[in-house]
N, CA, C and O atoms as a GROMACS GRO file, in nm:
protein
  268
    1MET      N    1   0.019  -7.251  -3.441
    1MET     CA    2  -0.047  -7.123  -3.441
    1MET      C    3  -0.165  -7.123  -3.538
    1MET      O    4  -0.263  -7.052  -3.517
    2ALA      N    5  -0.154  -7.203  -3.643
    2ALA     CA    6  -0.262  -7.208  -3.742
    2ALA      C    7  -0.391  -7.260  -3.680
    2ALA      O    8  -0.499  -7.210  -3.710
    3TRP      N    9  -0.380  -7.360  -3.593
    3TRP     CA   10  -0.502  -7.413  -3.529
    3TRP      C   11  -0.568  -7.308  -3.442
    3TRP      O   12  -0.690  -7.303  -3.433
    4LEU      N   13  -0.488  -7.223  -3.379
    4LEU     CA   14  -0.542  -7.117  -3.294
    4LEU      C   15  -0.615  -7.014  -3.378
    4LEU      O   16  -0.725  -6.971  -3.342
    5ILE      N   17  -0.556  -6.974  -3.488
    5ILE     CA   18  -0.619  -6.875  -3.575
    5ILE      C   19  -0.749  -6.931  -3.633
    5ILE      O   20  -0.850  -6.861  -3.637
    6ASP      N   21  -0.747  -7.057  -3.677
    6ASP     CA   22  -0.868  -7.119  -3.729
    6ASP      C   23  -0.976  -7.128  -3.622
    6ASP      O   24  -1.094  -7.105  -3.650
    7SER      N   25  -0.938  -7.161  -3.500
    7SER     CA   26  -1.035  -7.169  -3.390
    7SER      C   27  -1.096  -7.033  -3.359
    7SER      O   28  -1.216  -7.023  -3.336
    8LEU      N   29  -1.013  -6.930  -3.358
    8LEU     CA   30  -1.064  -6.795  -3.331
    8LEU      C   31  -1.159  -6.750  -3.441
    8LEU      O   32  -1.262  -6.688  -3.413
    9LYS      N   33  -1.126  -6.779  -3.566
    9LYS     CA   34  -1.213  -6.742  -3.676
    9LYS      C   35  -1.345  -6.818  -3.667
    9LYS      O   36  -1.452  -6.762  -3.694
   10GLU      N   37  -1.338  -6.944  -3.629
   10GLU     CA   38  -1.458  -7.027  -3.618
   10GLU      C   39  -1.552  -6.974  -3.510
   10GLU      O   40  -1.674  -6.985  -3.522
   11LYS      N   41  -1.495  -6.917  -3.405
   11LYS     CA   42  -1.575  -6.864  -3.293
   11LYS      C   43  -1.602  -6.714  -3.307
   11LYS      O   44  -1.642  -6.648  -3.211
   12ASN      N   45  -1.580  -6.662  -3.427
   12ASN     CA   46  -1.604  -6.520  -3.457
   12ASN      C   47  -1.526  -6.427  -3.363
   12ASN      O   48  -1.578  -6.326  -3.317
   13ARG      N   49  -1.401  -6.464  -3.335
   13ARG     CA   50  -1.314  -6.383  -3.249
   13ARG      C   51  -1.187  -6.345  -3.324
   13ARG      O   52  -1.080  -6.333  -3.265
   14ALA      N   53  -1.199  -6.326  -3.455
   14ALA     CA   54  -1.083  -6.297  -3.539
   14ALA      C   55  -1.015  -6.166  -3.501
   14ALA      O   56  -0.896  -6.148  -3.529
   15GLN      N   57  -1.086  -6.074  -3.438
   15GLN     CA   58  -1.026  -5.946  -3.400
   15GLN      C   59  -0.920  -5.964  -3.293
   15GLN      O   60  -0.839  -5.873  -3.272
   16GLU      N   61  -0.917  -6.078  -3.225
   16GLU     CA   62  -0.818  -6.103  -3.120
   16GLU      C   63  -0.686  -6.160  -3.174
   16GLU      O   64  -0.589  -6.172  -3.099
   17ILE      N   65  -0.683  -6.194  -3.301
   17ILE     CA   66  -0.564  -6.258  -3.359
   17ILE      C   67  -0.438  -6.171  -3.346
   17ILE      O   68  -0.335  -6.224  -3.305
   18PRO      N   69  -0.442  -6.040  -3.378
   18PRO     CA   70  -0.318  -5.961  -3.363
   18PRO      C   71  -0.267  -5.954  -3.220
   18PRO      O   72  -0.147  -5.958  -3.196
   19VAL      N   73  -0.358  -5.944  -3.124
   19VAL     CA   74  -0.317  -5.937  -2.983
   19VAL      C   75  -0.252  -6.068  -2.940
   19VAL      O   76  -0.147  -6.068  -2.876
   20ILE      N   77  -0.314  -6.179  -2.975
   20ILE     CA   78  -0.261  -6.310  -2.937
   20ILE      C   79  -0.128  -6.336  -3.007
   20ILE      O   80  -0.036  -6.390  -2.946
   21SER      N   81  -0.118  -6.300  -3.134
   21SER     CA   82   0.008  -6.319  -3.207
   21SER      C   83   0.119  -6.235  -3.146
   21SER      O   84   0.233  -6.281  -3.133
   22GLY      N   85   0.086  -6.112  -3.108
   22GLY     CA   86   0.186  -6.026  -3.044
   22GLY      C   87   0.232  -6.081  -2.911
   22GLY      O   88   0.351  -6.080  -2.881
   23ASN      N   89   0.137  -6.129  -2.831
   23ASN     CA   90   0.174  -6.188  -2.702
   23ASN      C   91   0.261  -6.312  -2.721
   23ASN      O   92   0.356  -6.333  -2.645
   24ALA      N   93   0.229  -6.393  -2.820
   24ALA     CA   94   0.309  -6.513  -2.847
   24ALA      C   95   0.450  -6.476  -2.888
   24ALA      O   96   0.546  -6.542  -2.848
   25GLU      N   97   0.464  -6.372  -2.969
   25GLU     CA   98   0.597  -6.328  -3.013
   25GLU      C   99   0.679  -6.276  -2.896
   25GLU      O  100   0.797  -6.308  -2.883
   26ILE      N  101   0.617  -6.196  -2.812
   26ILE     CA  102   0.687  -6.142  -2.694
   26ILE      C  103   0.732  -6.255  -2.602
   26ILE      O  104   0.846  -6.257  -2.555
   27LEU      N  105   0.642  -6.350  -2.576
   27LEU     CA  106   0.675  -6.463  -2.489
   27LEU      C  107   0.788  -6.546  -2.548
   27LEU      O  108   0.878  -6.590  -2.476
   28SER      N  109   0.783  -6.568  -2.678
   28SER     CA  110   0.888  -6.645  -2.744
   28SER      C  111   1.024  -6.578  -2.731
   28SER      O  112   1.124  -6.645  -2.705
   29ARG      N  113   1.028  -6.448  -2.748
   29ARG     CA  114   1.156  -6.376  -2.736
   29ARG      C  115   1.207  -6.375  -2.592
   29ARG      O  116   1.327  -6.389  -2.568
   30LEU      N  117   1.116  -6.358  -2.497
   30LEU     CA  118   1.157  -6.358  -2.356
   30LEU      C  119   1.213  -6.494  -2.315
   30LEU      O  120   1.315  -6.502  -2.246
   31VAL      N  121   1.147  -6.600  -2.358
   31VAL     CA  122   1.194  -6.735  -2.325
   31VAL      C  123   1.328  -6.762  -2.391
   31VAL      O  124   1.417  -6.822  -2.330
   32GLY      N  125   1.344  -6.717  -2.515
   32GLY     CA  126   1.472  -6.735  -2.584
   32GLY      C  127   1.586  -6.662  -2.516
   32GLY      O  128   1.696  -6.717  -2.500
   33MET      N  129   1.560  -6.539  -2.476
   33MET     CA  130   1.666  -6.461  -2.408
   33MET      C  131   1.700  -6.520  -2.272
   33MET      O  132   1.818  -6.532  -2.237
   34SER      N  133   1.598  -6.557  -2.196
   34SER     CA  134   1.626  -6.612  -2.063
   34SER      C  135   1.694  -6.749  -2.075
   34SER      O  136   1.782  -6.782  -1.996
   35GLY      N  137   1.653  -6.828  -2.175
   35GLY     CA  138   1.717  -6.958  -2.196
   35GLY      C  139   1.864  -6.945  -2.232
   35GLY      O  140   1.948  -7.022  -2.186
   36ALA      N  141   1.894  -6.846  -2.316
   36ALA     CA  142   2.035  -6.823  -2.353
   36ALA      C  143   2.116  -6.779  -2.231
   36ALA      O  144   2.229  -6.825  -2.212
   37PHE      N  145   2.060  -6.692  -2.151
   37PHE     CA  146   2.129  -6.644  -2.032
   37PHE      C  147   2.151  -6.757  -1.932
   37PHE      O  148   2.262  -6.775  -1.882
   38ILE      N  149   2.045  -6.831  -1.902
   38ILE     CA  150   2.055  -6.940  -1.805
   38ILE      C  151   2.146  -7.050  -1.858
   38ILE      O  152   2.225  -7.108  -1.783
   39GLY      N  153   2.136  -7.080  -1.989
   39GLY     CA  154   2.225  -7.179  -2.049
   39GLY      C  155   2.372  -7.140  -2.038
   39GLY      O  156   2.458  -7.224  -2.017
   40GLY      N  157   2.399  -7.010  -2.053
   40GLY     CA  158   2.536  -6.962  -2.038
   40GLY      C  159   2.588  -6.978  -1.896
   40GLY      O  160   2.702  -7.016  -1.874
   41LEU      N  161   2.501  -6.948  -1.801
   41LEU     CA  162   2.541  -6.965  -1.661
   41LEU      C  163   2.568  -7.112  -1.628
   41LEU      O  164   2.664  -7.145  -1.559
   42ILE      N  165   2.482  -7.199  -1.677
   42ILE     CA  166   2.499  -7.342  -1.652
   42ILE      C  167   2.625  -7.394  -1.722
   42ILE      O  168   2.693  -7.482  -1.669
   43ALA      N  169   2.656  -7.341  -1.840
   43ALA     CA  170   2.773  -7.385  -1.915
   43ALA      C  171   2.904  -7.348  -1.845
   43ALA      O  172   3.009  -7.403  -1.876
   44GLU      N  173   2.898  -7.255  -1.750
   44GLU     CA  174   3.017  -7.222  -1.672
   44GLU      C  175   3.065  -7.344  -1.593
   44GLU      O  176   3.185  -7.359  -1.569
   45TYR      N  177   2.973  -7.430  -1.554
   45TYR     CA  178   3.008  -7.549  -1.477
   45TYR      C  179   3.046  -7.665  -1.567
   45TYR      O  180   3.144  -7.736  -1.541
   46SER      N  181   2.969  -7.684  -1.675
   46SER     CA  182   2.996  -7.795  -1.766
   46SER      C  183   2.929  -7.765  -1.899
   46SER      O  184   2.814  -7.722  -1.902
   47LEU      N  185   3.000  -7.787  -2.009
   47LEU     CA  186   2.943  -7.759  -2.141
   47LEU      C  187   2.836  -7.861  -2.181
   47LEU      O  188   2.752  -7.832  -2.265
   48GLU      N  189   2.840  -7.980  -2.122
   48GLU     CA  190   2.740  -8.082  -2.154
   48GLU      C  191   2.608  -8.059  -2.081
   48GLU      O  192   2.502  -8.101  -2.128
   49LEU      N  193   2.614  -7.993  -1.968
   49LEU     CA  194   2.497  -7.977  -1.881
   49LEU      C  195   2.381  -7.901  -1.947
   49LEU      O  196   2.267  -7.945  -1.932
   50PRO      N  197   2.402  -7.791  -2.019
   50PRO     CA  198   2.287  -7.725  -2.082
   50PRO      C  199   2.215  -7.814  -2.183
   50PRO      O  200   2.092  -7.808  -2.194
   51PHE      N  201   2.289  -7.896  -2.257
   51PHE     CA  202   2.227  -7.985  -2.354
   51PHE      C  203   2.148  -8.095  -2.284
   51PHE      O  204   2.038  -8.130  -2.327
   52ALA      N  205   2.204  -8.149  -2.178
   52ALA     CA  206   2.135  -8.253  -2.102
   52ALA      C  207   2.007  -8.198  -2.038
   52ALA      O  208   1.903  -8.263  -2.039
   53MET      N  209   2.016  -8.078  -1.983
   53MET     CA  210   1.898  -8.018  -1.921
   53MET      C  211   1.793  -7.985  -2.026
   53MET      O  212   1.673  -8.001  -2.001
   54GLY      N  213   1.835  -7.939  -2.142
   54GLY     CA  214   1.742  -7.909  -2.250
   54GLY      C  215   1.669  -8.034  -2.298
   54GLY      O  216   1.548  -8.031  -2.321
   55ALA      N  217   1.743  -8.144  -2.311
   55ALA     CA  218   1.680  -8.270  -2.352
   55ALA      C  219   1.581  -8.317  -2.246
   55ALA      O  220   1.471  -8.361  -2.278
   56PHE      N  221   1.620  -8.307  -2.120
   56PHE     CA  222   1.531  -8.347  -2.011
   56PHE      C  223   1.403  -8.264  -2.013
   56PHE      O  224   1.294  -8.319  -1.998
   57LEU      N  225   1.416  -8.132  -2.030
   57LEU     CA  226   1.298  -8.046  -2.031
   57LEU      C  227   1.208  -8.074  -2.150
   57LEU      O  228   1.085  -8.067  -2.138
   58CYS      N  229   1.266  -8.106  -2.265
   58CYS     CA  230   1.184  -8.141  -2.381
   58CYS      C  231   1.100  -8.265  -2.353
   58CYS      O  232   0.981  -8.268  -2.386
   59PHE      N  233   1.161  -8.366  -2.294
   59PHE     CA  234   1.086  -8.487  -2.261
   59PHE      C  235   0.986  -8.462  -2.148
   59PHE      O  236   0.878  -8.521  -2.147
   60ALA      N  237   1.021  -8.377  -2.053
   60ALA     CA  238   0.931  -8.348  -1.942
   60ALA      C  239   0.806  -8.275  -1.991
   60ALA      O  240   0.698  -8.294  -1.935
   61VAL      N  241   0.818  -8.194  -2.093
   61VAL     CA  242   0.703  -8.123  -2.148
   61VAL      C  243   0.611  -8.217  -2.224
   61VAL      O  244   0.490  -8.196  -2.228
   62ILE      N  245   0.667  -8.321  -2.283
   62ILE     CA  246   0.587  -8.417  -2.360
   62ILE      C  247   0.500  -8.503  -2.269
   62ILE      O  248   0.388  -8.539  -2.307
   63ILE      N  249   0.547  -8.535  -2.151
   63ILE     CA  250   0.477  -8.628  -2.061
   63ILE      C  251   0.332  -8.585  -2.034
   63ILE      O  252   0.244  -8.671  -2.042
   64PRO      N  253   0.303  -8.459  -2.001
   64PRO     CA  254   0.162  -8.423  -1.975
   64PRO      C  255   0.071  -8.435  -2.097
   64PRO      O  256  -0.051  -8.442  -2.081
   65THR      N  257   0.128  -8.438  -2.217
   65THR     CA  258   0.044  -8.446  -2.337
   65THR      C  259   0.008  -8.589  -2.375
   65THR      O  260  -0.076  -8.611  -2.462
   66LEU      N  261   0.071  -8.687  -2.310
   66LEU     CA  262   0.041  -8.826  -2.342
   66LEU      C  263  -0.098  -8.863  -2.286
   66LEU      O  264  -0.139  -8.813  -2.182
   67PRO      N  265  -0.168  -8.950  -2.359
   67PRO     CA  266  -0.304  -8.988  -2.312
   67PRO      C  267  -0.303  -9.072  -2.186
   67PRO      O  268  -0.410  -9.110  -2.137
   0.00000   0.00000   0.00000
């Protein structure tokens, strides 16, 4: 988040920081709640499955960032 704030300040768009921070907080909470709910549903089938899926998703997100 620090790089975003520095970039906005550099481009003289500092007035947008509260809006962007608020949107990031809302998105973070929504993802957390939905992840907990979906993880609970998946855990009904197997307790190992939510952890395996979480690990897979973490690695899947890294792949597009590789050069």
